[in-house]
N, C-alpha and C positions, 0 to 999 in steps of 0.2 A: 423113652418119650422124647419128643422133639420140643424144645422150648418155644419154637415159633407157633406151635399149635395153641399154646397158652397166651401168646401175645396177640394173635389175630382176633380182633373183635373185643379184646379186653378193655374195659373202661379204666382210664387213669384219671383219678380225681385230683384237681389242683385247687385247694382252698386258697382264699385270699390272704390268709394268715402268713406273716413273716416270722421266721424262727431264728433263734440264736443257739449256737452250740457252745457250751461252756464247760470248762474244766473247773471242778470244785473240790474242796476238801471234804465236804459233807453234803449229802442230798438236801437241797433246800426245802423249806416248808411252803412250797408253792406248787401249783398244778404243773406237771411236766408232761411232755409228750413221750419222752423216753429217758431211761436211766441206764447207763452202762458202767458196771464196776468190774475192774480186774485187779490184779495184784499191784499195779503201778498207779492207777488213777481212777477217778470217778468223773464221768462225763454226763451232762444233762442236756437234753434238747427241750427248750422252752419257747413259748411265744416271746417274741423279741421285747415286747413291752414289759415283761416281767423282770428282765435284766435290770439290775440296780436295786432290786428288793431283797437281794441276797449276795453273799460274798462269792467272788469268783477269783480264780487264779489266772484264767485266760478266757477270752470270749471272741467268737467269730459270729458276726451278725449278717443279716441279709439273705437268709436261706428261705427257699420256697419248697413246699412238700409236694411230691408226686406219689399218690397211693394207687397201687394196682388192685383193682376190685375183682380179684380172682383168687380162688382157693388153690394154692400150689401144693402138690403132694411132696412129701419129704424125699421121695426117691427121684424127683425131677432134678436132672443135672444140667447146669449151664444157663438157667434163666437169667440170673444177674450178670453172668459173663456176657451174654448176648446183648443185654441192655447197656451195660457199662461200656462194652466195646463200641457199640454204635454211638454212644454219647461221647466217648473218648475221641472218635474220629471227627466229631463236630467241635472238639476242644472244650467239652463241658466236663468239669470236675464234679464228682458225686460223693455224697456222704450217704452210705447205704445202711438201712436198718431193716431187720427182718422180724416180723411178728410170728406167732405160731403158724398162721396159715397164709400169710401174704407178705409182700415186700413194700417198703417205702424208700424213696430216694429224696434226698435234699439236694437241691442245686441252687447256686447263687441266683438271685433275682435277675441279674443282668444276662444270665444264660438261659432263662426260662423259655424264651421263644425258640431258641435253637434246640433245646431239649424236647419240647413238645412237638416240633416239626419232625425230629428224628423218630420219636415214638409213634407218631402218626404214620410215618413211612414203614414202620415195622408192623402196621396193621392195628395199632391201638386206637381207641376212640378217646380223645382227650377232652375232658369236661372241666373247664375252668369255672369255678363257682364265683358268684357275684357277691357283693357286700350284703345283699338282701337275703341270702340263703343261710 
């Protein structure tokens, strides 16, 4: 399978929410977008406004989420590599998260325009949500 087949025409949703990526000792009792635990650390991705309501070891703020509205098969090779490579060429750093059937990228708010331009060039339909949605 060719990753470009899944990029062409795929809608990428960009909610208005700003996120923070935080390193924590324990998963906080707040709504989180994602929790990643490994042998070394626990990381949470939360809406930025929730930071301060729980203890953190380190925090990076100012992230925007790009969600690919497509079901990606497990045997698809290179989807994120193509996207991350294209964004790397534009100087955009990404924080990648995968769900069961799709992928999400976090990019710094200052890099959002460059990221969405590159995704559009790959054939994606970028749909930025407004505050009213």
